[in-house]
Each structure stands twice: as structure tokens, then as C-alpha cells.
C-alpha positions as CSV (number, residue, x, y, z in Angstrom):
1,M,0.0,0.0,0.0
2,N,1.4,3.4,-1.0
3,P,1.9,5.7,2.1
4,D,-0.3,8.7,2.2
5,L,1.1,12.0,1.1
6,H,1.6,15.0,3.4
7,V,2.4,18.3,1.7
8,I,4.2,21.1,3.7
9,F,4.2,24.6,2.5
10,G,7.2,26.3,4.0
11,A,10.2,24.6,5.6
12,G,12.1,27.4,7.3
13,Q,11.7,26.9,11.0
14,V,8.9,24.4,11.8
15,G,8.4,22.8,8.4
16,F,11.7,21.1,8.4
17,F,11.1,19.3,11.7
18,L,7.5,18.5,10.7
19,A,8.8,16.8,7.6
20,Q,11.2,14.7,9.7
21,I,8.4,13.6,12.1
22,L,6.1,12.7,9.2
23,L,8.7,10.7,7.4
24,Q,9.5,8.8,10.6
25,A,5.8,8.0,10.9
26,G,5.9,6.4,7.5
27,H,4.3,9.1,5.4
28,R,5.4,10.5,2.0
29,V,6.3,14.1,2.4
30,R,6.4,16.9,-0.2
31,I,7.9,20.2,0.8
32,V,6.9,23.3,-1.2
33,K,9.0,26.4,-1.2
34,R,9.6,29.4,-3.4
35,S,13.4,29.0,-3.5
36,P,15.9,26.0,-3.2
37,A,16.5,24.8,0.3
38,T,17.9,21.9,2.3
39,V,15.2,19.4,3.1
40,P,15.2,16.0,4.8
41,A,16.7,13.4,2.5
42,E,13.6,11.4,1.9
43,A,11.3,14.4,1.3
44,E,10.4,15.7,-2.2
45,L,11.1,19.3,-2.8
46,M,8.8,21.3,-5.1
47,L,9.6,24.9,-6.0
48,G,7.0,27.5,-6.8
49,D,5.0,30.5,-5.7
50,V,2.1,30.0,-3.3
51,A,0.5,33.2,-4.7
52,D,0.0,31.2,-7.9
53,A,-3.4,29.3,-7.5
54,A,-2.6,26.9,-10.3
55,F,0.7,26.0,-8.8
56,C,-0.9,25.4,-5.3
57,Y,-3.4,23.0,-6.8
58,Q,-0.6,21.1,-8.6
59,A,1.5,20.9,-5.4
60,C,-1.5,19.6,-3.4
61,M,-2.5,16.9,-5.9
62,G,-2.6,13.5,-4.2
63,A,-2.3,14.9,-0.7
64,E,-4.1,13.6,2.4
65,V,-3.0,16.5,4.6
66,V,-1.7,20.0,3.7
67,Y,0.2,22.1,6.2
68,H,0.4,25.9,5.9
69,C,3.7,26.9,7.6
70,I,4.5,29.9,5.4
71,N,5.1,33.3,6.9
72,P,6.5,36.1,4.7
73,E,8.7,39.0,5.8
74,Y,7.7,40.4,9.3
75,S,5.8,43.4,8.0
76,A,2.2,44.4,8.5
77,K,2.1,45.8,5.0
78,I,3.4,42.6,3.4
79,W,1.2,40.4,5.6
80,H,-1.8,42.4,4.5
81,E,-0.9,42.0,0.8
82,L,0.2,38.3,0.8
83,L,-1.2,36.3,3.6
84,P,-4.9,36.4,2.4
85,I,-3.8,35.3,-1.1
86,Y,-1.7,32.4,0.4
87,L,-4.6,31.3,2.6
88,E,-7.2,31.5,-0.1
89,N,-5.1,29.5,-2.6
90,L,-4.4,26.8,0.0
91,I,-8.0,26.6,1.0
92,D,-9.0,26.2,-2.6
93,A,-6.2,23.7,-3.4
94,A,-6.6,21.5,-0.3
95,G,-10.4,21.6,-0.7
96,S,-10.2,20.6,-4.3
97,V,-8.1,17.5,-3.7
98,G,-10.0,16.5,-0.5
99,A,-7.1,17.1,1.8
100,R,-7.2,18.4,5.4
101,L,-5.6,21.8,5.8
102,V,-3.6,22.3,9.0
103,V,-2.7,26.0,9.6
104,L,0.1,27.2,11.9
105,D,-0.9,30.5,13.5
106,N,0.4,32.8,16.2
107,L,-1.4,34.6,19.1
108,Y,-1.6,38.1,17.8
109,L,-5.3,38.0,17.3
110,Y,-6.0,37.8,21.0
111,G,-4.4,41.2,21.8
112,A,-3.6,42.1,25.4
113,T,-5.1,39.7,27.9
114,H,-3.9,41.5,31.1
115,G,-1.9,38.5,32.1
116,K,-4.7,36.0,31.9
117,P,-3.5,32.7,30.3
118,M,-4.7,32.2,26.7
119,N,-6.6,29.1,25.7
120,E,-9.0,28.0,22.9
121,N,-11.8,30.1,24.5
122,T,-9.9,33.3,24.8
123,P,-11.8,36.1,23.0
124,I,-10.4,37.5,19.8
125,N,-9.6,41.1,20.5
126,P,-6.6,42.3,18.4
127,T,-4.7,45.4,19.6
128,S,-2.3,45.7,16.7
129,K,-2.4,45.8,12.9
130,K,-0.8,42.4,12.6
131,G,-3.3,41.1,15.1
132,E,-6.1,42.4,13.0
133,I,-4.7,40.7,9.9
134,R,-4.5,37.4,11.8
135,A,-8.1,37.7,13.1
136,Q,-9.3,38.2,9.5
137,L,-7.4,35.2,8.3
138,A,-8.8,33.0,11.1
139,E,-12.3,34.2,10.2
140,S,-11.8,33.3,6.6
141,L,-10.3,29.8,7.4
142,F,-13.2,28.7,9.7
143,K,-15.8,30.2,7.4
144,A,-14.4,28.1,4.6
145,H,-14.6,25.0,6.9
146,Q,-18.2,25.7,7.9
147,Q,-19.2,26.1,4.3
148,G,-17.6,22.8,3.4
149,Q,-14.9,24.3,1.2
150,V,-12.1,22.5,3.1
151,R,-11.6,20.4,6.3
152,A,-9.5,22.9,8.4
153,I,-7.8,22.8,11.7
154,C,-5.5,25.4,13.3
155,G,-2.6,25.2,15.8
156,R,-1.5,28.3,17.6
157,A,1.9,29.0,19.2
158,A,3.7,31.9,20.9
159,D,7.2,33.0,20.1
160,F,9.7,30.3,19.0
161,Y,13.1,29.3,20.2
162,G,15.3,26.4,19.2
163,P,17.2,25.0,16.2
164,R,16.6,26.8,12.9
165,G,15.2,29.8,14.8
166,N,17.4,32.4,13.2
167,L,14.6,35.0,12.9
168,T,13.3,34.5,16.5
169,F,14.2,36.6,19.6
170,F,16.6,33.7,20.3
171,G,18.1,34.0,16.8
172,D,20.7,36.2,15.2
173,F,20.8,39.2,17.5
174,F,20.8,36.9,20.6
175,W,23.3,34.3,19.6
176,K,26.0,36.4,18.1
177,P,26.7,38.4,21.3
178,A,25.9,35.3,23.5
179,L,28.5,33.2,21.9
180,A,31.0,36.0,21.9
181,G,30.5,36.6,25.6
182,K,29.1,40.1,25.0
183,T,26.1,41.8,26.6
184,I,22.9,40.8,24.9
185,M,20.4,43.6,24.4
186,M,16.8,42.5,24.0
187,P,14.1,44.8,22.6
188,L,11.6,43.6,25.3
189,N,11.2,43.3,29.0
190,V,13.3,40.3,29.9
191,D,11.8,39.9,33.4
192,V,8.1,39.3,32.5
193,V,6.8,35.7,32.3
194,H,6.3,34.7,28.7
195,T,5.5,31.4,26.9
196,Y,8.2,30.4,24.3
197,H,7.4,27.4,22.1
198,Y,10.3,25.1,21.3
199,I,10.3,24.7,17.5
200,P,10.4,20.8,17.4
201,D,7.5,20.7,19.9
202,V,5.5,22.9,17.5
203,A,6.2,20.5,14.7
204,Q,5.0,17.6,16.9
205,G,1.8,19.4,17.6
206,L,1.1,20.1,14.0
207,A,1.8,16.4,13.1
208,A,-0.8,15.4,15.8
209,L,-3.3,17.8,14.2
210,G,-2.7,16.3,10.8
211,G,-3.5,12.9,12.1
212,A,-6.3,13.8,14.5
213,G,-9.9,12.4,14.2
214,D,-12.4,14.4,12.2
215,H,-14.0,15.6,15.5
216,A,-10.9,17.8,16.1
217,T,-11.3,19.7,12.8
218,G,-13.0,23.1,12.5
219,Q,-11.3,24.1,15.7
220,T,-8.2,26.0,17.0
221,W,-5.8,24.2,19.3
222,M,-3.1,25.7,21.5
223,L,0.0,23.8,20.6
224,P,2.0,22.1,23.4
225,C,4.6,24.1,25.2
226,Q,6.9,24.1,28.2
227,P,5.9,26.2,31.2
228,A,6.2,29.9,30.8
229,V,9.3,31.6,32.2
230,T,10.9,35.0,31.9
231,T,13.1,35.7,28.9
232,R,16.0,36.1,31.3
233,A,15.4,32.7,32.9
234,L,15.2,30.9,29.5
235,A,18.4,32.6,28.3
236,K,20.2,31.6,31.5
237,R,19.6,27.9,30.8
238,F,22.1,28.2,27.9
239,A,25.0,29.5,30.1
240,P,26.2,26.1,31.4
241,Y,26.7,24.9,27.8
242,L,28.6,28.0,26.8
243,N,31.2,28.0,29.6
244,H,30.6,31.6,30.4
245,A,27.9,33.7,32.1
246,L,25.2,35.5,30.0
247,N,24.7,39.2,30.6
248,I,21.3,40.0,29.2
249,K,19.6,43.4,29.4
250,S,16.4,45.0,28.1
251,V,16.7,47.9,25.7
252,P,15.1,50.9,27.6
253,G,11.6,51.6,26.5
254,W,12.4,55.2,25.8
255,L,15.0,54.2,23.3
256,L,12.9,51.7,21.3
257,K,10.9,54.3,19.4
258,P,13.9,56.4,18.1
259,L,15.7,53.2,17.2
260,A,12.7,52.0,15.3
261,L,13.1,55.0,13.0
262,V,16.3,53.5,11.7
263,I,15.8,49.8,12.3
264,P,12.8,48.5,10.3
265,M,12.4,45.4,12.4
266,L,12.0,47.4,15.6
267,H,9.4,49.5,13.9
268,E,7.4,46.4,13.3
269,L,7.9,45.1,16.8
270,N,6.8,48.3,18.5
271,E,3.1,47.4,18.3
272,M,3.8,44.0,19.8
273,T,5.6,45.1,22.9
274,Y,2.4,44.6,25.0
275,Q,3.3,40.9,24.9
276,W,6.2,41.6,27.3
277,N,4.6,44.3,29.4
278,E,2.4,41.7,31.1
279,P,2.5,37.9,31.6
280,F,2.0,36.2,28.3
281,I,1.0,32.7,29.0
282,V,-0.4,29.8,26.9
283,D,-2.6,27.2,28.5
284,D,-2.1,24.0,26.4
285,S,-4.1,21.7,28.8
286,R,-6.8,21.0,26.2
287,F,-4.3,19.8,23.6
288,R,-2.5,17.7,26.2
289,A,-5.7,16.0,27.2
290,E,-6.6,15.2,23.6
291,F,-3.3,14.2,22.1
292,D,-0.5,11.9,23.2
293,V,2.5,14.1,22.4
294,K,5.6,13.9,24.5
295,L,7.5,17.2,24.5
296,V,11.3,17.4,24.2
297,S,12.7,17.7,27.7
298,E,13.9,21.1,28.9
299,E,17.5,19.9,29.2
300,Q,17.5,18.3,25.7
301,A,15.9,21.4,24.2
302,T,18.6,23.6,25.8
303,Q,21.4,21.3,24.6
304,D,20.1,21.0,21.1
305,T,19.5,24.8,20.8
306,V,23.1,25.6,21.9
307,T,24.5,22.9,19.6
308,W,22.6,24.4,16.6
309,A,23.7,27.9,17.6
310,K,27.4,27.0,17.7
311,Q,27.2,25.2,14.4
312,N,25.1,28.0,12.8
313,Y,27.0,31.0,14.1
314,F,30.6,29.7,14.3
315,A,30.5,28.2,10.8
């Protein structure tokens, strides 16, 4: 019997690990990207533009499950222009071939929750432009599910850390000074409790949603995560594997706005700083009760992240 086909759109951070998990489970895997990239050896790589509806349909042909793990440049303007097109094309393509559509999403659509843990029942109340875009996309996804256009399911996660997380807060601007023994300046409050999702755990969660029973579709699930800690506490876990202490500081709030005038990324992050001005906590208990997913241990996640960072930034 020919194994079923799982198609992953995007393989930057999460998609690569998702492909590995699906291959280990005996599935065929097709990874779809716009540009050439390293993918797991047994996976098929298909190049093309998700904004092209005909290409999306071709890429999804034969699929049992389609995973949407694409995220363009971190810009509200670009998100507004591209993300609705990507979602519409994937809804149409997955629906046309009879595949389940698993969408990876973030938590921006909830806005500020005043420290209250977020779960599947948290009201949608965006307080940022990017949050408004995410809320509109979620509405479109579940409307398509309700109308029978596609069998959809959504997994949500907070900020990432871990291997392949170059563009995360624990990415380029963290690891370059950390490995050099220099002071690490973070554009956020490092002493507020915050949920960080370990990237391979996110991949495990998406794989579980891809194989879940039909009763789980048409819903959002908070993907599994380790207990929330402060950014400083998470960073300090890495120190024993670096053989030197980590000196981590917050960029003063008064300095962020003028810096944002010359650093585009900080401009985009300004509207999201509320996530570090109050506890930002994910409650994944509903997912854990439904799915048998064993998270990577805190120690293993720490070791693997440092190993990746040394290989990636010392190469």
C-alpha cells in the first residue's frame, strides 16, 4: 500500500522538523518552497510561488494532509498583501483535492489579555495591525470550513526558540553576542513571564493535528509548550553549555521608538511590545488532554539549541 502524502508549504523553522516527524511516521512528504533549500533526504522538494493558485493545486495533488507553515517577511504591509492570497489559494487547493488543511498561526489576534492565560476560549480582540490581519485570516479559514470548502484545523503558538530559529528573539541578535561573551540587548522586558514554544514541539503538535480524528477539525488548538518563564530565565539555561555567564539586558523603552526610525524590524515590533509588558502565558491543557504528544525535555531542548547555535554562528 502506498503511504499517504503530506504536503508542507514552507520549511524554514517548523516545516523542516515537521517533515522529519512525518517521514519517521511512514508518510510520504512533499515540501513546497519558493526557493531552493535543504530538506530531509527522503522528502520531495517542489519549487513554486504559493501566490499562484494553479501551482498550489498542482502541489497539493494526491495529498491527504496539507500544512500551511508559510510566513513572509515580518511586516504588517506585506502580511496584508500576501497572507490572504496564500490562505485563499491553500483553502481552494486543499479543498479541491479533498485534503485536510492544517494551519500554523500565532497569538496576535488575542491582543492584550492582562496576564490571563490564553486558551482556545480566549476572546479574539486584536490590539495591533498584525493582530487584525491574523483575526481576519482566522475568520476566513473557519468560514471556509463551515461552508464545506475545506476540512480545516488550526494550531497556535507563541514566540519560538530552538534549532533553525534564526529569525526569532533567540536568533541572530541573541546568539551572536551570547557566543562572543558580550552583553545581549533584548528589545523587550526580559523579566516578564512569557511562553516560548520550542520549535520541534510545535512540529510535533502540527503532526498530531494532521492525524487527528475528524472531531478535532474546525477548531483551534493551543500547541503544546513548556511552562512559561521569563526571557532572562530561558536565556540563563544556555549558560552552562557556553562556559561563560550570559549578561542579558532590556533595551530601555524610551530608546525603542527612536531606534525604530532607523531599524525597520524594531518599527514592526513596536506594536507588539504589549506581549512583554504583562504575563503572556499559553494554556495548552486541552491539547495535552486530547493528544498523546511527549515534548522534548527542557534539558534536551537547551542542549540542542546551543549545539545548533554553535554550528550556525561559528561556521
